N, C-alpha and C positions, 0 to 999 in steps of 0.2 A: 403382806397385806394384813392390816390390823382389822380383825373381825370383831373386836370388842370396843366398847366406848371407854377407852382407857387413856386417861390424861397423865399417866405416870411416866411416860417417856420424857426425854429432855426436850420439851417444847417450851419456847419462850412464852411466858405468861401462864404457864400451867404447873405451878409448884405442887408437888404431891405432899400436902400437909394434912394434918388432922382437922384443920379448920375447913368448913364447907365453903366451897368457892362456886359462885355463879359464873359459869362459862357462857357468855352471851355471844351468839353468832349474828352479825348484822349484815344486811344487804340493802343498798339503796333502791333495789327493785321492788321492795314492798314499801308503799307510800309512807307508812307511819313508823317504820323501824328506826330510822335515824331521828325523826322528829320527837319520838318519845324516849329516846335513849337516856338522856340525862335524868329525867324524872324516874324512870324505872331503876336506873343504876343507883341514884341517890336514895330511893326508898329501900332497896336491898342493903345498901351500906348502913343506913340508919337502923336496920333490923339486925345488924351484926354480921352480914355476909361480906366476904371479900368478893370483888367483881373483876372479871377479866373480859375484855372485848376482843372478838375475833372477826376477821373479814371473811365473808362467804368466799370459798375458793373459786367460784365461777365468775367473780366480778374482776374484770381487768383493772390494773393499776390506774390508768387514766380515768376510767369511769368512777372508781372509788374516790380519787382525789377531787374530781369535779363535784361529786355528791357531797363529800364532807365539807368542801369549801362553800358550796351554796347553803348548806345547813349550818354553817358557822360552828363546826365541831373540830377545831384544830387538834384536840386531844386524840382524835381517831385517825389522824393522818398516817400514823405509823402502826396502826393496829395490825398484829400479825395475821397472816393468812392461815386459817385452819386447814391442815392437810386433808386432801380430798378423801383419803381412806378413812380417816377419823370422822370426818363429817358424815360419810355414809354409815359408818358403824354406829354413830350416835343418833342417826335419824333426824339431822338438822337441815336437810336440803330442801324441804318442802314449804317452809314458811320462815319469815323473819319478822321480828327477832325470834330466835330459837335459843332456849337456855337449857343447858345441862348442868345439874348440880353435881359437883365432884368432891369427893373426900378421900384422902390418901391416894389420890390419883385415879380412883375408880368412879366412873360416871354413873349416875342413876339411869336405869334403862328407859325411863319415860321422859323425854324432853318436854319442856313447857313452851308451847308455841304461841306466838303473837303478843300483841299489845293488850293490856288489860288494866282496869282500875287498880289502885294500890291495894285495897283490901283483898281482892282475889289473888293478885300477884304475891302478896306476902303469905297468904294462906297456902298457896302451892309451894312456894319456896320452903316454908316451914315443914310441910308434909314430906317433901323430898329429903330435907335435912334429917328429919326423924328416921326415915327409912334408912338412910346412909349410916346413921349412928348406931344402928342395930348390928352392923358388921364391924368387927374390930379391925383396926389398921394392922397391916403386916409388920 
């Protein structure tokens, strides 16, 4: 059981690099999570963050495929499922989208929950990045 928010394992979409990565967990069960995905991902990328999308582990394949089809998000059809143990350890099961900033494989202990305007989103991303950069990579 993974008791830490640790993205350093061999997970698809979770490279353990010195670049800060926004690991975004999505669920169609939160009305705006998929609708706002492209805007929030584009904003993060424009600010220099790498972005990885994950599927909430509680969402069955058929429900996921139907939701991304209706939302016209073909790029999310093959989003990997975040392992349940990691989702619990990172605290990302209570709201979507839920974003964990990770650097060198280690996730920030405070996830960013929900959809928000770009200014607030970027401020939180930058604050978490600064925190993570205080710890040297192994």
